[in-house]
KOLMI-729077 format. One record per residue (C-alpha): residue number from 1; y, x negated, z negated. Coordinates in pm, 1 decimal, padded with zeros to 6 digits. Each point is the difference from the previous one (the first is absolute). Layout:
<sites>
SITE resi       c2       c1       c3
SITE  NUM        Y        X        Z
...
</sites>
This chain:
<sites>
SITE resi       c2       c1       c3
SITE    1  11816.0 -05860.8 -14309.4
SITE    2 -00230.3 -00302.8  00016.4
SITE    3 -00130.8  00113.4  00337.9
SITE    4  00351.6  00027.1  00146.2
SITE    5  00085.6 -00344.8 -00137.5
SITE    6 -00321.8 -00146.6  00143.6
SITE    7  00060.6  00156.0  00343.2
SITE    8  00358.5 -00128.6 -00000.7
SITE    9 -00117.1 -00347.6 -00100.7
SITE   10 -00267.0 -00008.1  00273.4
SITE   11  00253.6  00123.4  00258.2
SITE   12  00250.0 -00264.7 -00105.4
SITE   13 -00267.2 -00270.5  00016.0
SITE   14 -00109.7  00106.1  00348.1
SITE   15  00361.5  00012.1  00117.6
SITE   16  00059.3 -00356.0 -00116.6
SITE   17 -00310.0 -00127.9  00177.9
SITE   18  00132.8  00080.7  00346.0
SITE   19  00337.7 -00172.5 -00044.4
SITE   20 -00151.6 -00350.7 -00013.3
SITE   21 -00106.6  00002.6  00364.9
SITE   22  00303.1 -00116.2  00198.5
SITE   23 -00189.2 -00135.8  00300.2
SITE   24  00185.5  00015.1  00329.6
SITE   25 -00131.6 -00021.9  00354.2
SITE   26  00077.6 -00305.5  00208.1
SITE   27 -00111.1 -00074.7  00354.9
SITE   28 -00108.6 -00358.3  00066.4
SITE   29  00070.8 -00098.4  00361.5
SITE   30 -00107.2 -00321.6  00169.5
SITE   31  00113.5 -00025.4  00362.6
SITE   32 -00198.3 -00229.5  00226.5
SITE   33 -00034.1 -00087.3  00364.7
SITE   34 -00347.4  00084.4  00128.0
SITE   35 -00145.1 -00095.3  00334.5
SITE   36 -00032.8  00285.1  00249.3
SITE   37 -00358.4 -00106.4  00070.9
SITE   38 -00228.3 -00292.8 -00068.8
SITE   39  00115.4 -00306.3  00194.5
SITE   40  00330.5  00161.1  00102.6
SITE   41  00336.8 -00159.1 -00066.8
SITE   42  00188.6  00331.7 -00019.6
SITE   43  00064.2  00133.9 -00350.4
SITE   44  00101.3  00328.5 -00159.3
SITE   45  00135.0  00056.6 -00347.6
SITE   46 -00237.0  00163.3 -00245.7
SITE   47  00084.5  00093.1 -00357.1
SITE   48 -00263.0 -00029.4 -00270.2
SITE   49  00097.2  00244.6 -00273.3
SITE   50 -00121.9  00129.9 -00332.3
SITE   51  00140.5  00227.8 -00270.7
SITE   52 -00006.3 -00094.1 -00368.0
SITE   53  00091.2  00188.4 -00316.5
SITE   54  00163.8 -00240.3 -00246.9
SITE   55  00266.9  00022.9 -00271.4
SITE   56  00256.2 -00242.0  00148.9
SITE   57  00123.8 -00182.5  00307.3
SITE   58 -00122.1 -00325.7 -00154.1
SITE   59 -00353.7  00139.3 -00031.5
SITE   60  00020.8  00123.9  00359.5
SITE   61  00101.8 -00349.2  00112.4
SITE   62 -00299.1 -00145.6 -00183.3
SITE   63 -00231.7  00243.4  00180.0
SITE   64  00175.5 -00086.6  00325.5
SITE   65 -00073.5 -00371.2 -00048.5
SITE   66 -00367.0  00083.1 -00059.6
SITE   67 -00008.3  00207.0  00319.4
SITE   68  00180.6 -00276.0  00191.5
SITE   69 -00258.8 -00256.8 -00113.8
SITE   70 -00281.9  00231.8  00111.0
SITE   71  00162.6  00031.1  00343.4
SITE   72  00027.8 -00380.6  00022.3
SITE   73 -00373.4 -00026.0 -00066.0
SITE   74 -00068.2  00259.1  00269.7
SITE   75  00213.1 -00193.6  00248.5
SITE   76 -00192.9 -00320.1 -00068.6
SITE   77 -00332.8  00179.8  00043.3
SITE   78  00106.8  00161.9  00328.3
SITE   79  00252.0 -00241.0  00156.2
SITE   80 -00046.3  00143.1  00348.5
SITE   81  00128.3  00342.5 -00104.5
SITE   82  00323.3 -00080.5 -00188.0
SITE   83  00260.5 -00251.8  00114.6
SITE   84  00244.7  00010.2 -00291.8
SITE   85  00070.2  00171.6 -00332.6
SITE   86  00374.1  00059.7 -00018.9
SITE   87  00070.8  00076.8 -00364.9
SITE   88 -00013.0  00266.6 -00268.7
SITE   89  00202.1  00318.5 -00047.7
SITE   90 -00044.7  00243.2 -00285.9
SITE   91  00155.8  00343.7  00035.9
SITE   92  00089.8  00223.7 -00292.1
SITE   93  00004.6  00381.0  00002.1
SITE   94  00331.6  00004.4  00188.3
SITE   95 -00127.9 -00235.6  00271.7
SITE   96  00204.8 -00297.4 -00121.7
SITE   97 -00150.7 -00351.3  00001.4
SITE   98 -00011.0 -00108.4 -00365.7
SITE   99 -00092.1 -00365.6  00063.5
SITE  100  00365.5 -00114.7  00012.9
SITE  101  00069.3  00185.5 -00326.8
SITE  102 -00259.8 -00202.8 -00191.8
SITE  103  00174.4 -00318.8 -00120.3
SITE  104 -00114.0 -00313.0  00183.7
SITE  105 -00119.8 -00173.0 -00318.6
SITE  106 -00226.0  00297.2 -00079.1
SITE  107 -00140.5  00002.3  00354.4
SITE  108 -00064.3 -00373.9 -00021.5
SITE  109 -00167.4  00045.1 -00338.3
SITE  110 -00234.6  00266.7  00136.3
SITE  111 -00089.8 -00219.3  00297.4
SITE  112 -00064.8 -00302.4 -00223.4
SITE  113 -00216.8  00208.6 -00234.7
SITE  114 -00197.5  00121.6  00299.2
SITE  115 -00042.8 -00354.8  00129.9
SITE  116 -00129.5 -00105.2 -00343.0
SITE  117 -00238.7  00297.4  00006.1
SITE  118 -00114.3 -00097.8  00350.7
SITE  119 -00073.5 -00355.0 -00112.5
SITE  120 -00221.4  00123.8 -00284.9
SITE  121 -00163.6  00298.3  00166.1
SITE  122 -00329.0  00036.8  00176.8
SITE  123  00182.2  00151.3  00297.3
SITE  124  00012.5 -00286.0  00252.8
SITE  125  00370.1  00015.4  00091.9
SITE  126  00027.0 -00377.1  00025.0
SITE  127 -00326.3 -00036.2  00189.7
SITE  128  00086.8  00266.7  00255.2
SITE  129  00378.3 -00011.3  00040.4
SITE  130  00147.6 -00320.5  00138.1
SITE  131  00333.5 -00079.6 -00171.6
SITE  132 -00050.2  00300.9 -00229.4
SITE  133  00295.0 -00074.6 -00229.3
SITE  134  00245.9 -00048.8  00287.4
SITE  135 -00112.4  00318.7  00169.5
SITE  136  00020.4  00195.2 -00326.2
SITE  137  00358.2 -00120.0 -00047.8
SITE  138  00100.8  00191.6  00316.7
SITE  139 -00020.2  00311.7 -00217.1
SITE  140  00291.7 -00122.2 -00211.8
</sites>
């Protein structure tokens, strides 16, 4: 009887462990105009993308802002390869852009928290990205 109770208890415990993981997949997409070749004026659209597993659209937006900032740094390091970063889209499992569904005040809060992080961090956002804050605000 004790063995059956112990097996049932262990099974119940293991079953409860799996229900806490509600991470969903989101695709971070950053469209940009890239030069066809070095020194050329012609551009083509390229999309920088990444997939993240996070519990909410708000967390996905936060990851998207981090990715957007990394792309801005890349653009500043290689200005002859990318003309313009156009914005940020985050697609859910159904292919819908979730950025407009995140309330504006929450998006602004995430951006401001990231700017504060950038000011304090060892990552040289401000040294490498001219007008970093203005460019980051394009992801709003």
